[in-house]
KOLPA-515346 format. One line per 3 residues: number of its first residue (from 1); their letters; for each residue z, y, x of N, C-alpha, C. Coordinates in steps of 0.1 Angstrom, whole numbers. Each point is the difference from the previous one (the first is absolute). Layout:
// residues N
NUM) A) Z Y X Z Y X Z Y X ~ ... $
// end
This chain:
// residues 197
1) MTW) -184 229 -13 -2 -11 -5 -13 -1 -15 ~ -7 -12 6 -11 -2 -12 6 -7 -14 ~ -2 3 -10 7 -7 -11 -11 -3 -9 $
4) PSG) 0 -13 -6 -6 -5 -9 -7 6 -12 ~ -12 0 -4 -4 7 -11 10 0 -11 ~ 3 9 -7 8 0 -14 12 5 3 $
7) FAP) 7 0 15 11 0 5 3 18 -4 ~ 11 4 -6 2 13 -5 14 3 5 ~ -1 8 13 15 5 6 10 10 -10 $
10) SSP) -7 5 -9 7 8 -9 4 -6 -12 ~ -1 -14 -3 3 -8 -12 15 4 -1 ~ 4 -2 -10 17 -1 -4 6 -12 8 $
13) RRT) -6 -13 1 2 -10 6 6 3 17 ~ -8 7 5 -3 2 14 9 13 5 ~ 4 8 -10 4 14 4 17 1 -6 $
16) PTP) 8 -4 8 15 -3 -6 7 17 3 ~ 7 3 -10 6 11 2 13 3 6 ~ 3 10 8 11 -3 8 15 -8 -3 $
19) GDR) 1 0 -15 11 -9 -4 0 -16 -1 ~ -14 -1 4 -4 -16 2 2 -9 10 ~ 1 7 8 4 -4 13 10 7 10 $
22) PAP) 6 -8 6 11 6 12 -8 12 9 ~ 7 9 6 -8 8 10 -2 -10 12 ~ -10 2 6 -3 -9 15 9 3 8 $
25) CYP) 4 -12 12 8 0 7 -5 5 12 ~ -9 3 3 -8 1 12 4 17 1 ~ -1 7 15 -1 14 2 -11 3 -6 $
28) PGV) -4 15 -4 -13 6 -2 -7 -2 12 ~ -13 0 -1 -11 -2 7 -4 -13 7 ~ 12 -12 -1 -4 -12 4 -8 -6 -7 $
31) SRS) 0 2 -11 -10 -8 -9 -7 7 -11 ~ -10 -2 -7 -6 5 -14 -1 -10 -9 ~ -1 10 -12 -4 -12 -13 -13 -3 2 $
34) VPV) -2 -12 -8 -14 -7 -1 -3 -5 -15 ~ -15 3 -3 4 -3 -16 5 -12 -4 ~ -1 -12 6 9 -12 -3 1 -9 12 $
37) CPH) 9 -6 -2 6 -10 10 -3 -14 -2 ~ 2 -8 13 -3 -14 -4 7 -8 -9 ~ 15 4 -3 10 -3 -13 -8 0 -12 $
40) CVA) -6 11 -2 -2 6 -14 -16 -1 -3 ~ -5 -3 10 -17 1 -4 -3 -12 -11 ~ -10 5 -8 -5 -9 -10 -11 -9 2 $
43) PDE) -2 -13 -5 -9 -9 8 -16 6 0 ~ -1 12 -7 -14 4 -4 0 11 12 ~ 9 1 6 0 9 10 3 -4 16 $
46) VPI) -4 -11 1 0 -5 15 -13 -6 2 ~ -3 0 10 8 1 13 0 16 5 ~ 13 4 5 -1 14 5 -7 1 15 $
49) VCD) -7 11 0 -7 2 10 4 13 10 ~ 1 -4 11 4 14 9 -13 6 2 ~ -2 12 -4 -10 8 4 -3 2 16 $
52) RCG) 10 1 7 1 2 13 -6 -9 10 ~ 5 -13 -2 -2 -12 8 -8 -13 -7 ~ 2 2 -16 -8 -13 -8 9 -9 -3 $
55) WRW) 12 -1 5 12 -11 -3 -1 -1 -13 ~ 3 -13 -4 0 -3 -13 13 -8 -4 ~ 5 6 -12 11 -9 -4 0 -7 -13 $
58) HDN) 0 -13 2 -1 -10 -13 16 -3 -4 ~ 2 -1 -13 11 -7 -6 3 -18 1 ~ -1 -2 12 -1 -14 3 14 -4 4 $
61) PRP) 4 -12 -2 14 -2 1 3 2 16 ~ 14 1 -1 3 1 18 2 -13 6 ~ -2 -1 9 5 -15 7 12 -1 5 $
64) AAA) 10 -10 -1 10 0 5 2 -16 5 ~ 9 -3 8 2 -13 9 19 -1 -7 ~ 2 -14 -2 13 -4 -3 4 -16 10 $
67) VLL) 11 1 2 4 -14 5 10 -5 -8 ~ -2 -13 -2 10 -13 -4 5 -6 15 ~ 9 6 5 9 -3 12 9 -14 -4 $
70) ERA) -4 -10 5 5 -14 -2 11 -2 13 ~ 10 -6 -4 10 -7 8 6 -12 -9 ~ 3 -11 8 6 -11 -4 14 3 -5 $
73) TDD) 4 -10 -9 18 4 -3 5 -12 7 ~ 11 -1 -2 11 -8 4 -3 -15 -8 ~ -7 2 -15 3 -14 -4 -19 -2 -3 $
76) GDR) -6 3 11 -13 -3 0 -11 7 -8 ~ 5 7 -11 -7 13 -8 -5 10 11 ~ -8 2 -7 -8 15 7 2 11 -8 $
79) AIL) 4 12 9 5 12 -6 -11 11 3 ~ -2 11 -9 -4 13 3 7 14 4 ~ -3 7 8 8 12 0 -7 13 -9 $
82) LLR) 12 3 -7 -4 14 -14 10 9 8 ~ -5 12 -1 5 15 4 4 6 -12 ~ 13 5 -1 2 8 -11 -8 13 2 $
85) RAV) -5 6 -7 -7 14 2 12 12 -2 ~ -1 11 5 10 8 2 -11 14 -3 ~ -14 -2 -3 -8 13 0 -8 -4 -13 $
88) EPG) -2 9 -8 -10 1 -11 -16 -6 3 ~ -7 -5 -6 2 -7 -14 9 -11 1 ~ 9 -4 -9 8 -13 1 13 3 9 $
91) AGA) 6 7 0 11 4 9 11 -10 -8 ~ 7 -5 4 10 -14 -3 -5 -13 0 ~ -15 0 -3 -5 -15 -1 -3 -4 11 $
94) WDL) -8 -12 -2 0 -11 14 -17 0 4 ~ -2 -2 11 -16 0 3 -1 -8 12 ~ -12 -5 4 -3 -5 10 -3 11 11 $
97) PAG) 1 -3 14 -3 12 10 -17 2 -4 ~ -2 12 0 -12 4 -4 -4 12 1 ~ -12 3 -3 -6 17 3 -15 -1 -1 $
100) YLD) -5 14 0 -14 2 -2 -2 -1 14 ~ -15 0 2 -8 -1 15 -1 14 8 ~ 2 -3 12 -3 14 4 -13 2 4 $
103) PGE) -5 11 6 -16 -1 0 -4 -8 14 ~ -9 -7 -6 -6 -9 11 6 -12 0 ~ 10 -2 -6 10 -14 3 -5 -9 -9 $
106) SFE) -1 -14 4 -2 -10 -8 11 -4 -7 ~ -1 -11 -11 11 -3 -11 7 -8 9 ~ -2 -9 12 9 -6 7 11 11 9 $
109) QAA) -8 8 8 7 10 7 9 8 -8 ~ -2 3 -13 9 9 -7 13 -11 -7 ~ -3 -13 -2 11 -9 -2 9 1 11 $
112) VRE) -3 -5 14 10 -1 11 2 15 0 ~ -6 10 -1 6 12 4 12 4 -12 ~ -3 1 -13 10 0 -9 11 -10 0 $
115) TRE) 0 -14 4 13 -6 3 9 5 11 ~ -7 6 11 6 8 10 8 9 -2 ~ -7 9 -9 7 12 -2 10 -2 -12 $
118) EAG) -2 -9 -11 10 1 -11 9 -9 4 ~ -1 -13 6 10 -8 4 1 -3 12 ~ -6 6 12 7 1 14 -3 -12 7 $
121) LEI) -10 -10 -5 -5 -12 0 -12 0 9 ~ -5 -10 8 -14 -4 6 -1 -14 -9 ~ -13 1 -4 -1 -14 -6 -15 -5 7 $
124) ALG) 0 -13 -4 -11 -7 2 -8 -1 -13 ~ -9 5 -2 -9 3 -13 -7 -14 -3 ~ 1 -7 -13 -5 -13 -6 -10 3 -8 $
127) PLA) -4 -8 -9 -11 1 -9 2 12 -8 ~ -13 2 -4 -1 13 -15 5 -9 -13 ~ 12 3 -4 5 -6 -12 -7 4 -13 $
130) GVY) -6 12 -1 -9 5 -12 -1 15 1 ~ -8 3 -7 -2 16 -4 4 4 -14 ~ 8 10 -1 7 6 -10 -3 13 -6 $
133) HSP) -3 2 -12 -7 14 -5 12 4 -5 ~ 5 14 3 8 9 -8 -6 13 -7 ~ -4 -3 -11 -9 10 -9 9 15 0 $
136) AAN) 16 -2 -1 8 12 0 -3 10 13 ~ 3 -10 10 -2 9 14 -13 -1 4 ~ -11 -4 -6 -15 -2 1 -1 -4 15 $
139) AVT) 6 -11 3 1 -6 13 -3 -14 -2 ~ -9 -7 11 -1 -13 4 10 -4 10 ~ 5 -10 -1 8 -6 13 -3 -14 4 $
142) AVF) -2 -2 10 -1 -13 8 12 -3 4 ~ 4 -11 -5 16 -5 3 -4 -13 10 ~ 9 1 12 -1 -9 11 10 -12 0 $
145) RAT) 1 -9 4 13 -9 3 3 2 14 ~ 13 1 5 2 2 15 17 -7 1 ~ 1 -1 13 12 -2 6 4 11 12 $
148) ALD) 14 0 1 2 10 12 -1 -7 12 ~ -3 5 9 -5 -5 14 13 -5 6 ~ 11 8 -1 14 -1 3 9 -5 -13 $
151) AAA) 3 -15 -1 8 -3 -13 15 2 -2 ~ 2 4 14 17 8 -2 -2 14 0 ~ -9 8 1 -3 11 -3 6 8 -12 $
154) HVR) 9 12 -2 7 3 -11 -12 10 -6 ~ 4 -1 -12 -7 12 -7 5 12 3 ~ -10 14 1 4 13 2 -6 7 -9 $
157) VDF) 5 7 -11 -9 3 -11 0 18 5 ~ -13 5 -7 -1 13 5 2 9 -12 ~ -1 14 2 7 8 -15 -8 -4 -12 $
160) ESS) -9 -6 2 -7 -5 -16 3 -10 -6 ~ 13 -5 9 10 -11 -7 13 1 0 ~ 9 -5 -9 12 -1 2 5 -10 0 $
163) GHA) -2 -11 2 4 -16 4 -12 -7 -1 ~ 4 -14 4 -8 -12 0 7 -14 -7 ~ -10 -8 -1 6 -14 -6 -10 -10 2 $
166) WIP) 3 -10 5 -6 -12 3 0 -10 -15 ~ -11 0 -5 -1 -7 -15 -6 -14 3 ~ 8 -10 -2 -5 -14 -2 -9 -2 -10 $
169) RSQ) -11 -8 4 -7 -3 -12 4 -5 -15 ~ 11 -9 1 7 -2 -13 6 9 -8 ~ 1 15 8 4 8 -8 -6 13 -3 $
172) IDA) -14 -3 4 -10 8 -3 3 6 -16 ~ 0 -11 -13 -2 7 -11 11 10 -2 ~ 12 -1 5 10 10 -5 -3 15 6 $
175) WLP) -6 0 14 -6 11 2 -11 8 -3 ~ -9 -9 -7 -12 9 -3 2 10 -10 ~ 10 5 -10 0 9 -6 5 14 10 $
178) KVA) 4 -4 10 8 9 10 -11 5 8 ~ -11 -4 1 -12 5 7 -7 11 -4 ~ -1 11 8 -4 13 -4 -12 0 -6 $
181) FPS) -14 -9 4 -13 4 -4 -8 -13 -4 ~ -2 -5 -12 -5 -8 -7 -10 -10 12 ~ -8 9 5 -9 -8 9 6 -9 11 $
184) MAR) 10 7 4 9 -6 12 7 -11 -7 ~ 5 0 -13 8 -7 -4 -11 -13 -4 ~ -13 1 -3 -7 -11 -4 -4 -9 17 $
187) AIE) -1 9 9 -1 -5 14 13 -11 1 ~ 10 4 2 14 -8 -2 2 -11 -8 ~ -3 2 -13 -4 -13 -7 -9 -10 1 $
190) DWA) -14 3 7 -6 -4 4 5 -9 13 ~ 5 5 8 7 -6 14 9 -11 -6 ~ 10 3 -12 11 -9 -4 -4 -10 -6 $
193) RHR) -15 2 -7 -5 -10 -5 -8 -10 9 ~ -3 4 11 -9 -10 9 -13 4 -2 ~ -3 13 -4 -15 1 -7 -7 9 13 $
196) VP) 6 0 12 -5 8 9 -5 -8 13 ~ -9 0 9 -1 -7 11 9 -2 7 $
// end
């Protein structure tokens, strides 16, 4: 690896002692240590550049997509689908169907795929509701409105969720504190307040 000037691999900040971290979980020979990983790199140490191929890693936010999946309620209100997270981060809290983009995937494709994977539903993607930044996750999420292609289809959650709920717009305020991530809570609140296209 090529490191920016001033990087000192032997500095105390970069050289943990054996007691500072758990033993690696990979078998010997599968991996090797590197001077710094993308998680620990300091602002003055980026980009990280590969000596072999020239690939560069910048500390840019990761792109993600989420879906405000809507359906009509019996009283004429609108409701959105929330999934109860079964995995960290945010296990036990609620979230929209969402996830990071796969390589080469568009935001729209990711929104459709994540809803299929996490809720078992095929959707008709609607307009972009907004773009939301999550500093804690270093992510930028494009949030879309959508409806199920089959309004009678049942939600089938995957291993990432332990349950689901359809939350009417009139009840959103009570659910906002239960949402796992502030960026998605803002998207949901914007939807409830009619602040999205």
